[in-house]
VEXDREN-508402 format. One record per residue (C-alpha): residue number from 1; x, y, z. Coordinates in pm, 1 decimal. Each point is the difference from the previous one (the first is absolute). Layout:
SITE/k/px/py/pz
SITE/NUM/X/Y/Z
...
This chain:
SITE/k/px/py/pz
SITE/1/37.7/20.2/6.0
SITE/2/79.5/327.9/-79.0
SITE/3/147.2/234.6/314.4
SITE/4/-237.2/286.0/127.5
SITE/5/182.3/289.2/68.7
SITE/6/-75.6/155.8/299.0
SITE/7/-84.5/374.2/-122.1
SITE/8/-147.1/-132.0/-264.5
SITE/9/-364.6/67.8/172.5
SITE/10/138.1/348.8/143.5
SITE/11/155.7/93.0/-357.5
SITE/12/-249.4/213.3/-326.5
SITE/13/142.1/-112.9/-315.6
SITE/14/171.3/208.3/-174.1
SITE/15/-80.7/334.1/-197.3
SITE/16/7.1/-83.4/-326.9
SITE/17/269.5/241.2/-241.4
SITE/18/-35.9/88.3/-377.8
SITE/19/464.5/-4.2/58.7
SITE/20/-39.2/-325.0/219.7
SITE/21/224.6/-308.3/-210.9
SITE/22/30.9/-311.6/2.9
SITE/23/268.3/-175.6/102.6
SITE/24/130.6/-322.2/-302.1
SITE/25/7.9/-332.4/192.2
SITE/26/339.0/-43.3/118.8
SITE/27/-51.4/274.3/252.4
SITE/28/-315.2/-196.6/78.2
SITE/29/224.0/-289.5/10.9
SITE/30/275.1/166.9/182.0
SITE/31/-234.1/92.5/309.5
SITE/32/-215.2/-331.9/-11.2
SITE/33/354.8/-172.8/43.4
SITE/34/139.9/157.2/315.6
SITE/35/-357.5/69.2/146.8
SITE/36/-96.9/-416.7/-28.6
SITE/37/366.3/-15.8/148.0
SITE/38/-8.5/268.0/254.5
SITE/39/-343.4/118.9/103.8
SITE/40/39.0/-216.0/355.3
SITE/41/308.7/264.1/150.9
SITE/42/-84.6/338.2/-239.4
SITE/43/-303.7/207.8/-49.9
SITE/44/-131.4/32.1/-367.1
SITE/45/103.9/369.7/-0.9
SITE/46/407.1/-156.5/76.9
SITE/47/-72.6/-257.6/-250.1
SITE/48/-114.7/292.7/-242.9
SITE/49/267.5/262.2/38.6
SITE/50/285.8/-383.4/-44.5
SITE/51/-166.8/-92.5/-325.5
SITE/52/-4.4/372.0/-162.2
SITE/53/-406.7/30.5/15.9
SITE/54/-227.6/265.9/199.9
SITE/55/-220.3/-79.2/314.1
SITE/56/-283.6/4.1/-249.5
SITE/57/83.5/-175.0/-261.0
SITE/58/150.2/-271.9/199.5
SITE/59/-355.2/-15.9/241.7
SITE/60/-215.1/31.0/-335.9
SITE/61/188.2/-297.6/-177.5
SITE/62/-95.6/-272.3/352.5
SITE/63/-424.9/110.5/62.0
SITE/64/38.2/-75.4/-406.6
SITE/65/174.3/-344.0/72.2
SITE/66/-188.2/-40.7/245.7
SITE/67/-329.8/66.6/-208.4
SITE/68/97.7/-179.9/-305.4
SITE/69/234.1/-187.8/78.7
SITE/70/371.5/-75.5/-247.1
SITE/71/-106.9/166.2/-267.4
SITE/72/-16.9/362.3/126.2
SITE/73/441.7/-95.1/36.7
SITE/74/-60.3/27.8/-380.2
SITE/75/35.4/309.2/-225.3
SITE/76/-344.4/106.9/-95.3
SITE/77/61.6/286.2/-212.8
SITE/78/22.1/-99.9/-419.3
SITE/79/382.5/30.6/-144.0
SITE/80/134.5/-7.5/-285.9
SITE/81/118.4/-316.9/-215.4
SITE/82/219.9/248.6/-195.3
SITE/83/329.1/33.5/119.3
SITE/84/253.8/264.0/-105.3
SITE/85/-41.9/270.0/-180.4
SITE/86/-249.8/103.3/-266.2
SITE/87/55.4/-151.6/-368.9
SITE/88/119.7/186.2/-280.6
SITE/89/-229.3/-205.7/-228.1
SITE/90/-312.0/181.0/-52.7
SITE/91/-325.4/-218.8/-44.9
SITE/92/24.0/212.8/-359.8
SITE/93/329.6/-141.7/-65.1
SITE/94/-134.4/-319.3/36.6
SITE/95/-314.3/43.1/-263.4
SITE/96/180.3/183.7/-251.5
SITE/97/201.6/-301.1/-18.2
SITE/98/-226.7/-272.6/54.2
SITE/99/-189.7/206.6/-291.8
SITE/100/-13.7/-161.6/-393.7
SITE/101/90.6/310.6/-72.2
SITE/102/316.4/-63.6/111.4
SITE/103/261.2/-8.3/-262.9
SITE/104/291.5/-155.0/180.4
SITE/105/-218.8/-218.4/231.2
SITE/106/191.9/-332.0/-169.3
SITE/107/321.2/113.5/88.2
SITE/108/193.3/-70.6/310.0
SITE/109/-91.5/248.1/333.0
SITE/110/315.7/219.4/-67.7
SITE/111/-124.6/107.0/-298.9
SITE/112/-336.2/58.8/96.9
SITE/113/101.7/155.1/364.6
SITE/114/209.4/282.6/-254.2
SITE/115/-267.8/10.0/-225.8
SITE/116/-221.7/123.0/262.2
SITE/117/198.7/140.1/247.2
SITE/118/-17.0/-188.9/259.9
SITE/119/290.8/52.6/293.8
SITE/120/-0.8/-302.2/134.3
SITE/121/187.6/-377.6/-75.5
SITE/122/-137.8/-294.0/-205.2
SITE/123/-4.4/-163.5/327.6
SITE/124/-189.7/224.7/194.0
SITE/125/-279.0/74.1/-269.0
SITE/126/-33.4/-391.9/-23.5
SITE/127/-108.7/34.0/343.4
SITE/128/-231.5/259.3/-2.3
SITE/129/-185.1/-201.3/-280.4
SITE/130/-5.9/-254.3/205.1
SITE/131/-167.2/140.4/280.2
SITE/132/-189.3/261.5/-195.8
SITE/133/-181.8/-178.9/-279.4
SITE/134/-103.0/-349.8/-93.3
SITE/135/353.7/-168.9/26.5
SITE/136/132.4/238.1/-347.0
SITE/137/318.9/-147.7/-117.5
SITE/138/177.8/-46.2/-359.3
SITE/139/-204.6/-293.9/-119.9
SITE/140/120.1/-220.9/-333.4
SITE/141/-268.5/128.6/-320.1
SITE/142/-237.4/-139.0/-150.0
SITE/143/80.1/-61.4/-351.9
SITE/144/-227.7/-72.0/-327.1
SITE/145/191.5/-228.7/-221.4
SITE/146/-3.9/338.5/-275.0
SITE/147/-106.2/354.5/-22.9
SITE/148/-389.3/26.0/-113.5
SITE/149/-22.2/270.4/-309.8
SITE/150/-199.7/282.7/14.1
SITE/151/-224.8/-105.9/-274.5
SITE/152/-122.0/-306.3/267.7
SITE/153/25.4/148.6/271.6
SITE/154/-255.8/248.6/-139.7
SITE/155/-221.7/-302.6/-97.1
SITE/156/41.9/-67.9/379.4
SITE/157/-115.5/305.9/137.1
SITE/158/-282.6/-31.3/-230.3
SITE/159/-102.6/-423.1/119.3
SITE/160/-11.3/146.5/368.9
SITE/161/-208.8/270.2/-96.9
SITE/162/-283.3/-259.9/-141.0
SITE/163/80.4/-194.3/296.5
SITE/164/71.5/134.9/322.6
SITE/165/-369.1/59.0/115.7
SITE/166/-69.3/-408.5/-97.8
SITE/167/-86.7/-206.8/284.0
SITE/168/68.3/-366.8/40.5
SITE/169/-352.9/-67.6/-9.1
SITE/170/-159.1/192.2/-279.5
SITE/171/360.3/-47.2/-228.3
SITE/172/314.4/-215.3/119.4
SITE/173/-139.3/-343.8/144.2
SITE/174/-122.6/-21.0/-393.7
SITE/175/363.0/19.8/-128.6
SITE/176/204.4/-275.6/-160.6
SITE/177/345.0/-0.5/71.4
SITE/178/194.6/-139.8/-238.3
SITE/179/397.8/0.1/-79.1
SITE/180/313.2/-234.8/-183.2
SITE/181/294.3/43.0/240.1
SITE/182/351.7/-139.9/-90.5
SITE/183/270.3/-209.1/227.9
SITE/184/355.0/-54.6/-21.5
SITE/185/49.0/-350.2/145.2
SITE/186/391.4/121.2/0.6
SITE/187/-126.1/259.8/307.2
SITE/188/-251.7/-201.9/165.5
SITE/189/200.2/-235.5/147.9
SITE/190/254.9/67.5/272.0
SITE/191/346.1/-48.6/99.9
SITE/192/-68.9/-68.6/352.7
SITE/193/256.4/-325.9/107.4
SITE/194/-47.2/-181.8/352.2
SITE/195/376.8/56.9/194.8
SITE/196/153.8/68.8/341.7
SITE/197/157.2/362.6/24.2
SITE/198/276.7/97.8/-149.0
SITE/199/29.4/-219.3/-288.8
SITE/200/-164.7/220.4/-261.1
SITE/201/364.7/5.8/-232.3
SITE/202/13.7/-394.6/21.4
SITE/203/5.1/-163.1/-313.2
SITE/204/-234.1/-244.8/72.1
SITE/205/-234.3/301.3/111.3
SITE/206/49.9/247.7/-336.4
SITE/207/-329.6/-35.4/-236.3
SITE/208/45.0/103.5/-361.2
SITE/209/-275.1/284.9/-88.1
SITE/210/-217.7/-178.3/-260.8
SITE/211/-4.6/285.2/-296.4
SITE/212/-309.5/210.1/-29.8
SITE/213/-255.3/-217.3/-310.0
SITE/214/-264.9/303.8/-25.6
SITE/215/-338.4/30.7/39.2
SITE/216/10.2/-412.8/-83.8
SITE/217/-361.6/-83.6/202.9
SITE/218/-318.7/273.1/-87.3
SITE/219/-316.4/-99.7/197.7
SITE/220/-352.1/194.3/-19.7
SITE/221/-292.1/-13.5/226.4
SITE/222/-299.5/301.7/144.4
SITE/223/-107.1/55.4/333.4
SITE/224/-392.3/151.6/77.6
SITE/225/-135.3/140.4/323.0
SITE/226/-146.0/-324.9/11.8
SITE/227/193.5/-242.1/-96.9
SITE/228/363.8/-144.7/-255.7
SITE/229/119.1/-217.1/-240.4
SITE/230/54.3/-273.4/162.5
SITE/231/267.4/-128.5/-213.3
SITE/232/248.0/192.1/-152.0
SITE/233/63.9/37.5/-349.2
SITE/234/348.7/-109.8/-112.3
SITE/235/49.7/92.9/-360.9
SITE/236/293.0/52.9/-275.5
SITE/237/46.5/-401.0/105.6
SITE/238/45.6/-73.2/-326.6
SITE/239/383.1/-107.0/-86.6
SITE/240/120.6/223.1/-264.2
SITE/241/174.9/-162.1/-340.1
SITE/242/305.4/149.4/-85.4
SITE/243/169.9/-57.1/-333.3
SITE/244/410.3/-43.7/38.3
SITE/245/163.2/122.4/-305.2
SITE/246/176.5/-255.3/-164.7
SITE/247/377.8/-94.0/71.5
SITE/248/217.8/-49.3/-229.1
SITE/249/125.7/-352.3/-65.2
SITE/250/332.8/-118.8/140.3
SITE/251/302.6/-52.0/-236.5
SITE/252/167.0/-305.3/-45.5
SITE/253/412.8/-72.9/-45.3
SITE/254/84.3/-2.7/-369.9
SITE/255/258.3/-252.2/-47.2
SITE/256/258.9/262.9/-122.6
SITE/257/-32.2/242.5/291.3
SITE/258/229.6/51.9/244.1
SITE/259/-64.5/17.9/304.4
SITE/260/36.6/376.4/68.8
SITE/261/-257.3/69.1/-313.4
SITE/262/-268.8/-259.3/231.2
SITE/263/30.2/144.3/291.4
SITE/264/25.5/403.4/-126.6
SITE/265/-358.7/-141.3/-185.0
SITE/266/-116.8/-137.4/314.6
SITE/267/31.2/300.0/171.5
SITE/268/-188.7/183.0/-323.2
SITE/269/-325.2/-201.4/36.4
SITE/270/32.5/25.2/365.8
SITE/271/-47.1/396.8/-48.2
SITE/272/-268.5/-55.2/-219.2
SITE/273/-242.6/-144.1/161.8
SITE/274/-257.9/191.4/133.7
SITE/275/-91.8/132.7/310.8
SITE/276/-333.9/-234.3/176.8
SITE/277/-309.9/230.1/-21.8
SITE/278/-144.6/84.2/384.0
SITE/279/-319.4/64.6/85.2
SITE/280/-63.7/242.7/218.4
SITE/281/-370.8/73.4/151.5
SITE/282/-161.9/306.6/-95.7
SITE/283/-194.3/57.0/285.7
SITE/284/-269.6/94.8/-53.1
SITE/285/-15.2/-83.6/-378.8
SITE/286/-365.1/-29.8/-52.9
SITE/287/-234.3/61.1/-271.8
SITE/288/-339.7/46.9/-29.3
SITE/289/-31.0/-290.8/-212.1
SITE/290/89.7/-168.8/289.8
SITE/291/-161.1/177.8/233.2
SITE/292/-328.6/-59.7/-128.7
SITE/293/22.8/-397.4/-44.8
SITE/294/124.7/10.6/295.6
SITE/295/-44.7/203.9/294.6
SITE/296/-301.4/203.3/-85.4
SITE/297/-253.9/-323.2/4.8
SITE/298/167.8/-51.0/367.1
SITE/299/-149.2/322.8/113.2
SITE/300/-291.3/-9.1/-205.1
SITE/301/-83.2/-329.4/196.5
SITE/302/15.7/153.9/323.1
SITE/303/-176.2/321.4/-104.5
SITE/304/-340.1/-229.6/-135.5
SITE/305/27.6/-182.9/343.3
SITE/306/-9.4/321.9/148.4
SITE/307/-310.9/93.8/-198.9
SITE/308/-130.4/-342.0/41.5
SITE/309/-34.2/75.5/342.4
SITE/310/-99.1/354.9/72.8
SITE/311/-179.6/157.2/-386.9
SITE/312/-64.7/303.0/129.2
SITE/313/366.7/87.7/63.9
SITE/314/243.6/215.9/-205.7
SITE/315/271.5/-257.7/-37.3
SITE/316/294.6/169.9/-129.1
SITE/317/323.3/-109.2/-122.1
SITE/318/332.9/190.8/61.3
SITE/319/325.5/22.9/-195.1
SITE/320/338.0/146.1/-13.1
SITE/321/76.2/187.6/-340.3
SITE/322/208.9/-306.1/-133.4
SITE/323/58.6/19.0/-378.7
SITE/324/-148.3/-379.5/2.3
SITE/325/-351.9/81.6/88.1
SITE/326/-97.4/237.9/-203.8
SITE/327/-136.3/309.0/216.7
SITE/328/288.6/292.0/-223.4
SITE/329/-166.7/218.8/-212.5
SITE/330/-359.4/-17.0/-134.2
SITE/331/36.2/-245.9/-290.7
SITE/332/-214.0/-370.4/0.0
SITE/333/314.9/-240.9/24.5
SITE/334/-61.9/-353.8/100.1
SITE/335/-13.4/20.1/412.8
SITE/336/-255.7/261.1/-37.3
SITE/337/-181.6/-151.5/-274.0
SITE/338/-47.7/-356.3/241.3
SITE/339/-70.5/218.7/297.0
SITE/340/-236.0/201.6/-194.4
SITE/341/-201.1/-339.6/-132.4
SITE/342/50.0/-160.4/327.0
SITE/343/-189.5/314.1/263.0
SITE/344/299.0/27.9/197.0
SITE/345/3.1/375.3/108.9
SITE/346/387.8/145.4/149.3
SITE/347/81.0/269.4/195.3
SITE/348/226.9/239.6/-149.1
SITE/349/323.3/-37.9/122.1
SITE/350/318.0/222.3/-11.5
SITE/351/398.6/-99.4/-126.4
SITE/352/255.4/-34.2/266.9
SITE/353/-272.3/-122.3/331.5
SITE/354/71.8/-264.7/136.6
SITE/355/-93.0/180.3/344.3
SITE/356/-328.3/66.1/-154.9
SITE/357/-71.8/-440.5/-18.1
SITE/358/-53.2/-182.9/345.8
SITE/359/102.9/-278.7/-146.9
SITE/360/388.5/129.6/-70.5
SITE/361/-37.2/-33.2/382.6
SITE/362/-47.4/-374.5/-8.3
SITE/363/222.4/-57.2/-225.4
SITE/364/242.2/152.4/285.1
SITE/365/-96.2/-246.4/198.1
SITE/366/74.8/-308.3/-122.6
SITE/367/275.6/105.0/-199.1
SITE/368/165.5/117.6/394.3
SITE/369/-148.8/-347.9/170.5
SITE/370/120.6/-222.1/-269.4
SITE/371/378.8/108.5/11.3
SITE/372/-17.0/-217.1/321.5
SITE/373/-101.4/-301.1/-151.8
SITE/374/230.8/-304.8/-181.4
SITE/375/-46.7/-86.7/-376.1
SITE/376/284.4/-141.7/-225.9
SITE/377/-176.3/67.3/-281.9
SITE/378/-313.5/225.7/-206.7
SITE/379/-303.7/-275.2/108.3
SITE/380/159.5/44.0/330.4
SITE/381/-16.6/393.9/-24.1
SITE/382/-387.6/5.7/-188.2
SITE/383/-87.0/-295.4/333.8
SITE/384/111.9/244.5/240.1
SITE/385/-77.2/349.8/-138.3
SITE/386/-401.1/-209.7/1.8
SITE/387/3.3/-48.2/383.0
SITE/388/109.5/267.0/50.2
SITE/389/-319.9/183.6/-170.4
SITE/390/-187.5/-247.5/164.6
SITE/391/63.9/120.2/312.0
SITE/392/-82.1/388.7/-89.6
SITE/393/-309.2/71.8/183.5
SITE/394/-345.1/183.8/-113.2
SITE/395/106.1/240.6/320.3
SITE/396/341.3/81.0/-149.2
SITE/397/-150.3/97.4/-315.7
SITE/398/-302.5/152.0/90.5
SITE/399/265.6/209.9/240.9
SITE/400/123.2/130.8/-293.1
SITE/401/-222.5/26.2/-239.2
SITE/402/-184.0/240.3/256.7
SITE/403/328.9/254.8/-47.7
SITE/404/-135.2/63.6/-348.6
SITE/405/-220.6/353.5/85.8
SITE/406/272.8/159.2/184.1
SITE/407/234.3/-98.0/-245.4
SITE/408/-175.4/175.2/-253.0
SITE/409/-23.5/275.1/235.9
SITE/410/372.0/-15.0/54.1
SITE/411/38.3/70.4/-386.7
SITE/412/-191.0/256.8/-11.2
SITE/413/181.9/189.0/295.0
SITE/414/328.9/-78.0/-127.1
SITE/415/16.9/76.1/-386.0
SITE/416/24.4/-422.6/-124.9
SITE/417/276.9/-65.9/190.9
SITE/418/10.8/-373.5/148.2
SITE/419/-180.0/-51.8/276.3
SITE/420/133.9/-330.0/266.4
SITE/421/-157.0/-76.4/364.3
SITE/422/128.7/-243.9/275.3
SITE/423/-234.1/-303.0/-217.4
SITE/424/159.8/94.2/-347.9
């Protein structure tokens, strides 16, 4: 139980003044340590004088401890968490340097501090960024494969204006997003090996890096708010026939020919032999005829299935602007005629716009996941791609399609620049 003071009933609480200062925690600590040690042999006034505390403060602290317990010994006034002098980095500095209009935002801290005349070192500036922003710092930039042309940026802005107010319920749930992707088998197999630490350079742990084979594996598919294709389409699997140039006939040794002459004729024959023709994969080398005969019927079947489920819905096909799709220009071509004859409506999709096709995000998913698969030939790689495609859920697809309204608004806001998010 707390000790009762004899003078507590006789004394009145001190009159508080505006200039009365509250002692800090170390002063209280010194007084309470001395009081708890010497209260039986010394008076409160003597203990207060020995610890450098006034008599009135000593009695007030004791009274507070009797009423509130140990919490009264702590500091009650709010303390500042900022130590030292005020930083020379102002909020205006930070806002100007984080602004997209900063012309040196992609350069080192030293160059940016010099540009905006901020008189601090990079280390002090990074500390202020961390404390006063959402962990702002120099991160690795997000890049796109190539720069979008000015003409295509205008088309992207128009696409954004036309579709920014359309909702999932009224528009995007009825779009069949289609695309063709390409895989280089030599870039998919990762060069990992099970070994002990420190044995990386041992000959038995060194692997020969395979040469780039090009986009040898081609896949196609479609996704929708309600479903996705069950099987990926692997196309261009037909073996290309290559006609090798004829080889000159090997000469025969003549009866009256010396060994030196015979050797010279053999060397001449070796030099005239043609090199074998090597066929390199051409990537997306699909013709309009091949697209109409091989892939477009697959997309048509998906549309027919959706129409059978809900004939009143406006089901639409979205293709990219590849030349094989027949979407360029206004002339009637093979692909455009096929779509007209089979009642396949299409949405106009601007060129250089993989960020406006959610199936691109699905390609990224399976390409990343298949890196951790073990395969030895193209057939095993196909099975691995199909397995990862089967694992993609309809919820993952809907998350990416749900970004389309906001992406269209961002197109207009940022004048057709590439759009990226955490999902794709």
